[in-house]
N, C-alpha and C positions, 0 to 999 in steps of 0.2 A: 226283162232288163237283168236279173239276177244272175241267170243263164250265161248272158253275154259278159257279165261281170267276170264270172269264174273262165269264161274262154279265154278271155284278155288274158289271163295271166299264163296260159301255155303255149309254148313253141308245137307249131306244128309244120309238118313238111310233107310235101308230094313224092311219093315213092314210084312214080310211074306206072308203068302196065301190069299191078298189081291187082285191080278191081275187078276179079273174077266173076262175079254174082252182078255187075252193074248198079250195085247199090252205092257205091262210094264211098262205104264205109273203109274197104282195105287201103283205101288211099291215104288214112290219115296215120300217123306215125307219132308216138309219143317221143319228145324230144328234151324234157325236163319243164322244170318251173322257172319263170322268169320273174316271180314274186322279190322285189326290193331286197327283201331280210336274206336272199341267197349271196347278195354282192354287197349290200352297203349296210350302213347303220345310221342311226338318227342324231341328229344333234340339236340341241343340248344334250349330252350323254348323262348328264344330273343336274336338275332343277330341285328347288328354286334356286340354291344359292350353295358356293362353296368358297366363300371369300377368303383372300388371302393364304388358299390351300396350296398343298403339296402331294403328290404323287409318289408312292414308295413302292418300289420292284420288288418282293418277296421272293424267294425260291418255289413258290407254289401258287401263289397270285399276286393280286395288285390291291393296295390298300389307298384310299386318297382321305386325306384329312383336310377339315376346313376351321377357319377362324372361330372365335366366340361370336354365337348367332342366336336369332328366334325365329326358327321356320315357321312356328304357330306364336301368335301373341303371346306374352308372358311365361312362354316355355324357354328356357336357358337350356342352351345346347354348349359346354364346352368345349369346342374343339372336338365336332361329331366326325365319325370315321365311316366312310361308305367302303364296299368289298367288290370287287370283280374277278372274273377269271380271263378276261378276253379283253381289256381296255373300253369296250364298247357300250356294256350294260352292268348300270351298277345295281348293288341292293345296300339298304341300310342295316347294320345289325342292331339298330339300338342302342350303341354304346358311344361314350364319350371318350376322347383321348385324357383326359383329367376328369376325375369325378369331384363333386365339390369336396370330398374329402381331402383331396389330392392337389387342388389348384393351387398353383405357384401362390407361397403367401408374401411374397417380396414385391410383388406387383400392385401398382393402383389404378392401373389400366384394363383395358379391355384386350386379350391376345386375338391381335388382328392379322397378323403374317407367320405362319410355322412352315417349315423346310424339316422332311428328316430323311434318313438315308439307314440304309443297313451298314454298320462299319464293322469291318473285319481286322483285329489288330495282331501283329505277329512277330513274336520276340525268339531269340536263339537260348537254349538253356545246354548247358554243361552235363551231362549222363555219366554217370561213372557206373561202370559194370564189371564183377570180378568176374576172372575166367581161371579155374583150376589147373596148377601146371602138372602137366602128366610126362613120365617118362617114356623112353622109347618104345614100351611095352605097354603102353596107355594106363598106367597106374599110378595114381599119385604119388606126387613127390613131396616128401614129409621134411618140415623145417627141423631146426637143432631140439625142439621141443615137442617134436612128434606130432605137430599138426600139421594139416595138407596146405602145402603153399600155394597162393593164389598171385595172378597179375591183374590190375584194377588197368581198366581200359577205359579213356575218356574220349566222349563223342560228342560234337554239335548237333543238336536237334531243334527244330521248330516246334514251336507251340503256339496253338492260334485259339483265339476267343472273338467271339461275335456278338453285337447287341444293336437293337434299332437306337439312334439318337437325334433328338429334336433338338433343334434352336428356333427359338420364338421371338417376338417384338410385341408389343402393346401400343394404342394409340396416345397414351400418355409417357410413360416411363425412358422414351430414350434409352432404353438398354435392351440388350439381350439375354436372355436366360437359356439355359440348357435342361435336358431332360433327357430319360431313356427310360426303355420296356423291354421286355423279351420276346413281344409280339408286336408286330407294326403297326396293329389298330391300338395297342394300350392293354392295360391302362401302365401310363407314363410316372414315373416319379421322377419329381423334380430335383435339381441340384443345384438351383439357384442363378445367380446373375453370374452371366460371364463376361460381359463387358458393357461399359456406360459410353454415351457421349463424351464427358468429361474425362474419361480415360483417354480419349483419342483428341483431344484440344477441340472437339467438334460441338453444337449446340443440340441437333438431332442425330437419331441412331435408328435405323429402321430396316425391315424388310431383310432378316438372314436367309441364305441359302447354303446347305450344305450338300456335299458330292463326295462320295467315294471313290476316285477311278479304279486303284488298286489297292493292296492290302499296305499298311503304312503307307499310303497317297491322297490324303484326306483332305479337301479344303472348305472354307467358309468364305462367303462374300457376305456384302451388306452396303447399305447406302448411307451417306452422313448428307448433312449440307453443304459440304465441299465436294462430295463426289462419291463414287461407289470403288471398293477395297476387295480385294482377293488375298488370303491370306492361308498358310498352311494350318493344322487342326491337329494334335497327337493326343490320344484319348489314355488316361491312366489305367494302367494293368499291375497286376500282383500274380508271383508266381510262387506255388507252395511248396515251401522249402524239403517236405518229405514226397509229394508224387510229382511234384515238378509241374501240374498243371496252371495252365494259364487261366486268368479271368479279369476281367474288365471293372475297373475299381469304380463303382458307383456313387463312393461316399466323396472324391475330389474332382475338381476343375480340370476339364483341359485344357492341354498348354497350347499357346498361341505362337505361330511363328511372325517374322516381319509381316507388317500391313504394306501392300502394294497398293498405291492406286491407279486403277485401270481406267476410269473415265470422269466427265466432268459431273456435274450435280444433276444436269437435265438428261441422263441416262440412269434411271435408277430400277430398283426391284429387279436386280439380276439375277441371270440363273447360268448356270455351268453345264458345258456336255463336250464330250468328246468323242468324233464321230469314227467309223471303220478305218480310215487312213492316219489317226493320229492327230487330225486337226481338232484344236481346243477352240470350241465357240462360245460366245457370252450372249447373252440377250438381256433385254431391258426395256423399260417403260418408256415411251420416248412421245410426249405430245399425242397422247389420247391413242397411241396403237405399240407395236411392239418392235425393235430395230435388232440389230444384230451385228457382230464381228469376229473376227479368228484371227487364232494366233497360235505360233509354235511350242506355248509354255501356257500352263493354266493361270497364270500371275502375269501373262501378257508379255509384250506389249501389244494391246488389239487394234494395231491400224493407229487410226488418229482420231481414237475416242477421247482424249483428251482435250479435243478441240472439235470434235464434230461427232455426231449422233450415229454412224455406221449407215447400216443400207436396212431398209423397209423388210420384216419380216411379216408384220401380221396387222393388217388394218381394217376398221369396222367396217359396215355394211348388210344390208338387208335386213333392216331393222336391227341390228345389233351396232353399239358403239363402244369406244375406249375399250378395245382387246388388252389386256393387261396381264400379268402375273404369270408368267411361264413356269408351270408347277413342276413338269418334269419331262424331257425328251427321252424318247423309248425308239430302239430302234425294231423292227418289223422283217421278220423272213421273207415278206415279199417285197424287199428292197426299196422300201419307205421306212422313213421315220417318223414317228406321231409325238404331236406336240401337245400335250393338257394345258391349257390356260383357263382363264376368266374372261368373262365381257358381259357389259351391259344389255339388257334388252330396253330399246329406247323409249317404248310405250310405257312401260312398267317398271323404272329404276330402283324401286325399294319394295318391299315385303309389306302386308298390314301390320306388321309389327315395330315398320320404320326402321328398319336393318335394311342395309343394302341389297340388293338382288342380284348377284354375280353367279348366273348358272358356270358348271363346266364346260368348256368345249375340246374336242379333241380331232383335230386335221391332220392327213398324212401329207409330207413333203418329201423332197430329194433333195441330195445333197451332190455336188460335183465339182469336184476339185478345192474341196474345203468351202464352197460358196451354195446358198439357199439357190435351187434351179429357178423357183417361181414364188412370187410371195403370197402369203395366203390372205385372202378376204371373206371374213366371217360370213357364213352362210347357214342358216339353221336348216333341217330338214334332212332328207337323205342326202348321204356325204361316202362316199365310196374313195379305195376299197375298203374292203374289212382287214382290220388290222390282224394278223398274225405270229404268234411266236416263235 
């Protein structure tokens, strides 16, 4: 039986009249392994839970961060971080985005929704250089006091600084906070409250999402009781007067652009993405699943989302329900896009700690003409094709 199991993972092919000894051995040719690991990966990609989480694409790897939870009874994790080199296999580094000492002091609730991205800011500075004045023989020209003359030349140059920024909300505060770190997994330094529901004339505010499309082209989305909104966000920076080096100011709060309502309240917990053709896509939780819509600008308009809920993107099935919280969409070199999201296992919706159990799922999909080719049904187990950078 064991031998049969081994042989079942091999590809064999007849090679014609190559059996010179008549014993059949020469007629078998090795053609590689058909083990599922060669072409597939297993869903969920992380258990037991990464509720309200986010995926961050870094220059070298991927980092996922979840909301505050208890994977084990009585053991608190303040936004645990996990790492991956390929989006398909993840490991924990036993690190939290916030330590007990730097957990945001202004909040009263539990952090249950986070989003982070790699933010790069650029500004122009005037660089003044001095060039000696030379005569036709290449000798320095002197002024009346006998000092070498110089010409001052002014040029405009870009200065750039980068940092990881997180936006988060809690289950009680109806507010959004902002934090930053030198590394995607943290530790994050909290900068305080960025926005409250009362600032917006709303009663609830939750589920922020942040995305940097390009340098100086960064957006934040969030959901209130009146609907979901998208607005531009700019991070403060300083330029050293002597070296002209730029750094992102971690003591000030970002500046927010005008808020643009992009959907009704029934399309919530939004995520944003731009495909290879420049189409802007928005994803949101709708009635136990995830829907989407498309626009030609980050702030929309996204079709008729203010009156309807767009098209189906992810739906429950196969023992999992309530797919939600698009954590990030990442393009793959194999021609697919991959979406990381949460879903609830129907027969075990909570962990022994009592916290919600929402594993992280990863599914490939294709985009054609700014539309998703076919909706995703949650399906645990072997999933193909494998993600490729």
